N, C-alpha and C positions, 0 to 999 in steps of 0.2 A: 457348177464344179469347174474349176481352171485345168483341163486337161492335156498332156502332152504325149503324144506318140513318138517313140524313140526308136529309129529304123535302121537299120544295118542290112544291107543286100549285097552280096556277091553277084548273082546273077541279074538281078533285076525283078526277080519274083516276089522276093518280100517289099520291095519297094513300093511295086506296083498295089500291093494288099494293104500296106501301110498308108499310101496317099489316099486309097478309097475310104479307110477306116478314118483317118485323120478329118478329110471333108465331111464325113455322114455326121461324126461327133462334133463338129466344129471345133477341133483340138488344133493345137500348134504341132506343127510336123518339123523334128528334131532329126536332120539326116546324120548318121555318125559316118566318119571319114577315117581314114588311116594315111600318113605320110609316105607308105610306100606300098605299092602294088601288093595284092595277096595272091598266092601262087597256092596249088595243092602242098605243095613242100610246107610252106610255112603254117596252113593248118595243121597237116599233119605234126609237124613240130609243137606247135601250140597246144594242141591236144595230148599230145605226149607227155610234155615237160609241164603241163598246165600254166602255160605262160598267159600274160596277161598285157599285150600290146598296147600302145600310146593310140586315142583317139581323140578325134576333137568333133565337135566342141569339147571342152572340159565338163568333168562330171558335175560339177558345182553349177551350170546352167540348168540344172535340172531342179534346183531349189525355189520353192512358191508354189508349185504345182499341188494342186489336190489330187491328180491321181496321174501316174505315169504309166503307159501301156508300151511295152517294149515289143520290139516284132524284129525277129533276125531267124535265119536259119539255126538249125539243130546239126551238128556236126559230129557224126560219130557217138551219138546219145547226148553231146552236150551241148551247152549254149555257145554260140559262135564267138569265140576270143573278143573280137572288138566291141562285144556289149560288156563284157567282164568289168571294167572300169567304173562302169555306171552301177552295175549291181553292187560292188563293193562300197561305193561310195554311200549306199542304201543303210549299210550296217552300222554307219557313224551318223548319219543322218536320214530316219526312218520315214518313209512315206508308203501312202498306200499305191501299190503297183499291180499290173497284170503282165501277162506275157503269153504272145500267139506268136504263131511261125507257121509258115509253108515250107515244108523242106522235103526230100526224095522221097523216104520211107521206103524203098528196096527192100531193106535188111529188118524191116518190122517197125514195130514203135518204139518211143523214145520213154520206157517205165522207170527211169531213174531222173526225169529231167524235172519234177516237182521238189524231190529231194535236193535237187543241185542247185535250183533257185534259192530255196531256204536257207542253205548252207552259204552260197554266195552273198545273198541280199540281208541274213539275218531275220528274216520272216516269209511266209509263206504268201505268193500271189494270192489276191482276190479272186483273179480270174488266170486259167491254164488254158489254153487252146492250142493243141500240136495237130496241124493238120498236113497231108502227105500227099505229093504229088502222085504217088503209087494208087493210091485210091481214084484219082480223078482218071488215072489210065486203064484201070481195071473194070471201069465202066463198059460192058461189052465187050471185053476181051477174053479170050481161053487162058493164054499163059500169063503168068505175073511178071510184071516189070521188071526188069534188070535194072541194078545202078548206073549204068550206061544212058539206060532211056529214061529214069528221073532226073538225071543230072543234066540232059541234054533237052528237057521241056521247057516251054518259056509259057507262063500262064496267058490265056487269052482274056479278051476284056470280059467275055463272058464267065469264066474262071473265077476271075479277081473279083467280079460283083459277087459271084455266089458265096465265095469265100469270105468277103468283106463283111457280107450279112448277115454270116453265121458267128463272126466275131461280134460283131455290132450287139446282136441278141444275146451273146455270154457275157459281154460288157454292161448291158443295160440290168441282167438279172444279178451279175455280180455287186454291182453299187446302188 
């Protein structure tokens, strides 16, 4: 099956995860970029006003794949806005897709993520894996990590390997 991993990463954590998954699945890696640098302010505005920014490459570049695996952060419980054009493209050009992420998680889970993906793409993902940095930091620590801790954390090689193995296993079970 011809697979593409479509990756957006602000901090580099999702990029590291997507690279490992793409390599293990022998998939094409498509890195999403934006014309302007993203700030916390633009993230807040995108989430507040449900904005969909321009991103490259264009969503039509996804046509022809048997499976699309999106990888990107979850911001305030929502899919990172740079991935939105690609999900919207799926509404008119249905394809089998999955979503995986490594994001902060200091505020808890993202219970509405599956519904948002279905709403934006027009269909439910075949695989959804929402992993959290808070879970990595909690191992062996007493106080729960705070947002400042999770946003500053950068995945180690070992973290990326373990998280990628979990994603690969979930993908193989889903398809």
